[in-house]
C-alpha positions in Angstrom: 200.2 166.5 318.2 200.5 164.9 314.6 196.8 164.6 313.0 196.4 160.9 312.3 194.0 159.1 310.2 191.3 157.1 312.4 191.8 153.3 312.6 188.3 152.2 311.9 187.9 154.2 308.3 191.4 153.3 307.4 191.0 149.8 308.1 188.6 149.9 305.6 190.5 151.2 303.2 191.2 148.4 301.2 187.3 147.2 300.8 186.7 150.7 299.9 189.2 151.1 297.3 188.4 148.0 295.2 184.7 149.2 295.6 183.3 146.0 297.1 179.4 145.2 297.5 178.2 147.3 299.8 181.7 149.8 300.2 179.2 153.4 299.9 176.8 152.5 302.9 180.1 151.4 305.1 181.6 154.3 303.9 178.6 156.5 304.9 177.7 154.4 308.4 182.0 155.7 309.2 181.3 159.4 308.4 183.7 159.7 306.4 181.3 162.4 303.9 180.6 165.4 304.2 179.2 168.8 302.7 181.4 172.0 301.6 184.1 170.1 304.2 181.9 170.8 307.4 182.9 167.2 308.9 184.0 167.9 312.4 185.4 164.2 312.7 187.8 165.2 309.8 188.2 168.8 311.0 192.1 168.3 312.0 192.8 165.1 309.2 196.3 165.3 307.8 197.6 166.4 304.5 198.8 162.5 303.2 200.2 161.7 299.8 198.5 158.8 298.2 199.1 157.2 294.5 196.0 157.2 292.0 194.5 153.4 291.5 194.2 153.9 288.1 196.6 156.5 286.9 199.0 155.5 289.1 200.0 159.1 290.2 201.2 160.5 293.2 198.3 163.1 295.4 198.7 165.2 297.9 195.7 165.1 299.6 194.0 167.2 303.0 191.9 165.0 304.3 189.9 167.5 305.8 188.5 168.2 302.4 185.5 166.4 301.3 186.7 165.2 297.7 190.3 164.6 298.7 188.6 162.2 301.5 187.2 160.2 298.9 190.0 160.2 296.8 192.0 158.9 299.7 189.5 156.2 300.6 188.3 155.1 297.6 192.0 156.0 295.0 190.3 158.0 292.4 188.8 161.0 291.8 184.3 160.8 292.6 184.0 162.1 288.7 183.8 158.3 287.5 182.1 158.7 284.3 184.6 161.1 283.2 187.5 159.3 283.8 185.6 156.0 281.7 185.3 158.7 278.9 188.7 159.2 278.6 189.6 156.0 278.7 187.9 155.2 275.7 188.5 158.7 273.7 191.8 159.7 274.8 195.1 157.7 273.5 198.9 157.8 273.7 199.8 160.9 272.0 197.0 162.8 271.7 196.1 165.9 273.0 194.0 166.9 276.1 192.8 170.6 276.9 191.2 170.5 280.2 189.0 173.5 280.9 188.6 174.3 284.5 191.2 171.9 285.4 190.7 172.5 289.2 192.9 171.1 291.5 194.0 169.0 288.8 192.8 165.2 289.4 191.3 164.5 285.7 194.6 166.2 284.3 196.4 163.0 286.2 194.0 160.9 284.7 194.2 162.4 280.7 198.3 163.1 281.0 198.5 159.1 282.0 196.4 158.3 279.4 198.4 160.4 276.8 201.5 159.4 277.7 205.0 161.9 277.5 204.4 161.7 273.8 201.3 163.9 274.2 200.6 167.3 275.9 197.7 168.3 278.1 197.0 172.0 278.5 195.2 173.2 281.3 193.2 176.2 282.1 192.6 176.9 285.6 191.6 181.1 286.7 192.1 180.5 291.0 195.2 181.1 292.0 194.7 178.3 295.1 193.9 176.0 292.6 196.5 177.0 290.4 199.1 176.2 293.4 198.1 172.2 293.7 197.3 171.4 290.0 201.7 172.9 289.7 202.3 171.1 292.8 201.0 168.0 290.9 203.1 168.6 288.2 206.2 169.1 290.3 205.4 166.0 292.1 204.8 163.9 289.1 207.4 165.2 286.9 204.5 165.5 284.2 207.2 167.9 281.7 203.9 167.0 279.2 201.4 169.0 281.0 201.3 172.7 280.7 198.8 175.2 283.0 197.9 178.6 281.9 196.1 180.0 285.0 193.4 181.5 283.2 189.6 181.4 281.8 188.3 180.6 279.0 185.9 182.6 277.4 184.6 184.3 273.7 187.4 187.3 274.4 190.3 189.0 276.1 189.9 190.6 279.3 189.1 189.9 283.1 186.0 189.1 285.2 184.9 188.0 287.9 185.3 184.7 289.7 183.3 183.7 292.6 184.0 181.2 294.9 180.9 179.5 296.5 181.1 177.1 299.6 183.8 176.0 301.4 185.5 174.2 298.2 187.1 175.5 295.6 185.1 173.4 292.8 182.3 175.7 292.8 184.1 178.8 291.5 182.5 180.3 288.6 182.2 183.4 286.5 178.4 183.3 285.7 177.1 186.9 287.1 173.7 185.2 287.9 174.7 183.1 290.2 173.4 183.2 293.7 176.4 184.6 295.9 174.4 183.9 299.6 177.3 181.7 300.0 180.0 183.3 298.4 183.6 182.9 300.0 185.9 184.9 298.0 186.4 186.7 294.8 188.6 187.7 292.6 189.7 189.6 289.1 191.2 186.8 286.9 192.3 186.9 283.1 189.9 185.3 280.2 191.3 183.9 277.5 190.3 182.7 274.1 191.1 179.1 273.2 191.7 179.5 269.6 194.9 181.3 271.3 196.6 178.2 272.1 196.5 176.3 269.1 200.2 176.0 268.1 200.7 174.2 271.6 198.3 171.2 269.4 201.4 168.8 268.7 198.8 166.2 267.9 196.3 165.7 265.1 194.2 163.8 267.6 192.5 166.4 270.2 189.9 166.3 273.3 188.3 168.8 275.0 186.6 168.4 278.3 185.2 171.6 279.7 183.8 172.2 283.0 183.3 175.7 283.8 180.3 176.0 286.0 177.6 178.1 283.5 180.1 179.1 281.0 181.3 177.0 278.7 179.2 178.0 276.1 181.7 181.1 275.6 184.2 178.9 276.2 183.4 177.1 273.3 182.9 180.3 270.9 186.8 181.0 272.1 187.8 177.6 270.4 185.9 178.0 267.2 188.9 178.1 265.0 190.2 174.9 267.2 187.2 172.8 267.1 186.9 173.0 263.2 190.3 172.6 262.4 190.4 169.1 265.0 186.8 168.1 264.8 188.1 166.6 268.3 185.5 164.6 270.9 184.2 167.7 273.5 183.4 166.7 276.9 180.8 169.4 278.3 179.2 169.4 282.4 175.6 170.8 281.0 173.6 172.4 283.9 170.6 174.2 282.5 170.2 176.3 286.0 174.0 177.4 285.3 173.8 178.1 281.8 170.6 180.2 282.1 172.6 182.8 285.7 175.3 183.2 282.1 172.6 184.7 280.0 172.8 181.3 277.8 169.6 178.9 277.5 170.3 175.2 276.9 169.2 175.7 273.2 171.6 177.9 272.6 174.5 175.5 273.3 172.7 172.7 271.5 172.6 174.5 268.5 176.2 175.5 268.6 177.4 171.7 268.3 174.0 171.1 265.5 175.6 173.7 263.4 179.1 172.3 263.5 177.3 169.1 262.6 178.0 167.5 265.6 176.7 164.4 268.2 175.7 164.5 271.8 175.5 161.3 274.2 175.1 162.0 277.7 177.9 159.7 279.7 176.9 157.2 282.2 178.2 154.6 284.3 177.4 150.8 284.9 178.2 149.3 288.0 178.4 145.9 288.7 179.4 143.9 291.6 181.4 141.2 289.1 183.0 143.4 286.5 185.1 146.5 286.4 182.5 149.6 285.7 182.0 150.2 282.1 181.4 153.5 280.0 177.5 154.3 278.9 176.7 156.5 276.5 172.9 157.4 275.2 172.8 159.3 272.2 169.9 162.3 272.3 168.4 164.3 269.1 167.0 167.7 270.9 167.1 169.8 274.3 163.5 167.8 275.4 165.0 164.7 275.7 167.7 165.8 277.6 165.6 167.5 280.4 163.4 164.3 280.7 166.3 162.8 282.8 165.6 165.6 285.4 161.8 164.8 285.3 161.8 162.2 288.4 159.6 159.8 288.8 159.8 159.7 284.6 160.2 156.2 282.8 162.9 158.1 281.6 164.7 159.2 284.0 164.3 155.7 285.7 166.3 154.3 282.7 168.5 156.8 283.2 169.0 155.4 286.6 169.0 152.0 285.8 170.9 151.7 282.5 173.8 154.9 282.7 174.1 154.7 286.5 174.0 157.9 287.9 170.8 161.0 289.6 171.1 163.6 286.9 171.2 167.3 288.8 173.9 168.0 286.4 174.8 165.9 283.1 178.2 165.3 281.3 177.7 165.4 277.4 180.5 163.9 275.0 179.9 165.7 271.1 181.3 164.0 268.7 181.6 165.1 265.1 178.9 163.1 262.9 181.9 161.9 260.6 183.8 160.6 263.6 185.2 157.0 263.3 188.4 156.8 265.1 187.1 155.0 268.2 184.8 152.3 268.2 182.0 153.8 271.1 179.5 152.2 269.8 179.5 149.5 271.8 178.9 151.8 274.6 175.9 153.0 273.5 172.5 152.3 275.5 169.0 153.0 274.7 165.7 155.0 276.9 163.3 154.1 275.1 
């Protein structure tokens, strides 16, 4: 018997896609969420094809997967802050580097923004994720997108990639990771990003790195690209993951300070009466950033209110001190 989408959640899909008042509570009440794809209500759900509400590209979504299900019902990938950052800083004809492309959801948003005259370079080492990215590229005829089945690092070689939990979103190279819930391990090739500098077809480059703690090593491998193009760089920072990779958070901060970059925490301001808006908070030190995770502190509460998110991991966009291409200052907020 062919698997079907339960009728009641499907009836609310339009409401979810508009993200109207209370949609999140209804989503939870209908048991649409889950952790590590163990929601038994959706264990026999089908694979469906849907079009993203922002990027308008086709996606193949396995509704047994928690994040795929969220994307199907809301019309977008869950990480709205990253998408709004791309909308702010990424323009037609630009070049985008997607470090840690996973299954290609951020790639689709970037591909829409840069358009056919731009360029998207995707780096993803996990074979099953690469297959999904390749399928999206083919499904949408994205000739301006290239996939490289490699991990990013500070040299050439091979490393062990561990997939943790029930989803491929948590695949990591960090040697100190807790492997208690490891699903699989695979040897993957590692490369330096500078090797691909000649493929960047625009002087306007944007780099996104979401590497589950391996970001510092990838940045070292991109040093020449960074010095040449001075791009905005969006980095996911999870201090615990950095330490498990052998990197103190201060070391990452020093890398950018040495290059005369300034950091801005990325957040979202949502309202029932207007579209979601990008919010940026400029901070000065690692200590400032740490305060965002001090539950109950004044800055923690301000971050929830003004940046619109709880902080476990933190998305930070680093901009050259001289950056003036995009007027990003209208998005700035103060947490003082």
